[in-house]
N, C-alpha and C positions, 0 to 999 in steps of 0.2 A: 151334624149339620143342622138344618132347621133354624133354630133361634141363633142369630149371629150377634148377640150382645157381647159384652166383654168376656169372652171365653177363649181359651187357647189350649191347644194340645201340645204336649211336650213329649219328646222321646225320652224314655227312661228305661233303666234296667228293671225288669219285673222281678225283683228279688223277693224271696219268701218273706223276709222281715218287713219290707215295705207293704207287701200285700196284706199280711196279717194286721199290721198297724192300721192301714186304711179301712180294713174290714171292721175293726173295733172302734175307730175314731177317724172319720173322714175329714175333720177340721185340720187345715194345714196353714202354715205361714211360710212365705217365701220372701227373700230379701236380696237386694242388690246394693253394693256400696262401691264407690270409687275413691281414689286418693284425695280428691278435692272435697271430700266429705259429703258429696251428694249421695242420697240413699233413697231407696224405694222399699216399702214394706207392703206385702199383699197378704191379707187374711182371707181364706177361702175354704171351700169344700172341694175335695179332689176325689176322683174315682177313676178306676181303670175302664177304658172303653173297649168293648169286644166286638161291636158291630162293624162289619166289613166296609160299608159305605163311609162311615166316619173315619176309619183307619185309612182308607184310600184318599179321602179329602185332605187329611192331615199330611199324608205322604206327599201329595201334590203341592201343598203350601210350601213345604221345605224344599222340594225339588225345584220349584219355580222361583225360590228366593223370597218368599213372603212369610212373615213380615220382613221389611227391608233390614238387611244386615244380619239376618239369622239363617237365610237359606243355604242349603248344601245338598249334594246328591246323597240321599239316604242309602242308596244301593251300596255305597262304600262300607256301610255297617251291616246292612241286611241284604245279602245277595239274592234272597228269594222274593224281594219286592215287598209290597204292602201285605202280602199273605204269609210272609216269613214267620214261622212260629216264635222267633225271638224278637219280633217287632211288636212293641206295645205302646199304646197312647194313654196318657194321663190327662183327663179332662179337669181343668181348673176353673171353678166358678167363684170369682172373687165377690166378697160382700163388703170389703173395705180395702182401699188402696191409699197409702200415704206417701207423698213425695216430699222429701226434705232437701232443701237447698243448703249446702254447707257454708256458702259465703256469708249468709246472714241468718241462717237457721229458720228461714221462712218455710212453712209447711202448708201443703194443700192436701185435703182429705176428700176422697170420693167414697160414698157408701151406696149400696144397692138401693136404699130408700131414696137417694137423690136422683136416681134414674141413670140410664146409660148414655 
């Protein structure tokens, strides 16, 4: 919670391989692509979140349907609620985001130095 800049929590499986990788190198890249060749690339630093207030906050964002189009009832995956031992939150702190429009290959880039 606290700083509400461009940060999002994602539900992820807390697999041993991912945990070890992030412990050694927290720099991550995420991407999205659709058939019209629109794409988004996110360079970031990611870490597992263990504090209960942040885990509850993220739970409520998904339960209430925020951000739009992403919401669902997480209890379908974690019956124990936000304190379920299998429920984990990954904090993603982007430092560079590139949006590429496939129609004309125009690109917009946001960096942390540009501000939120």
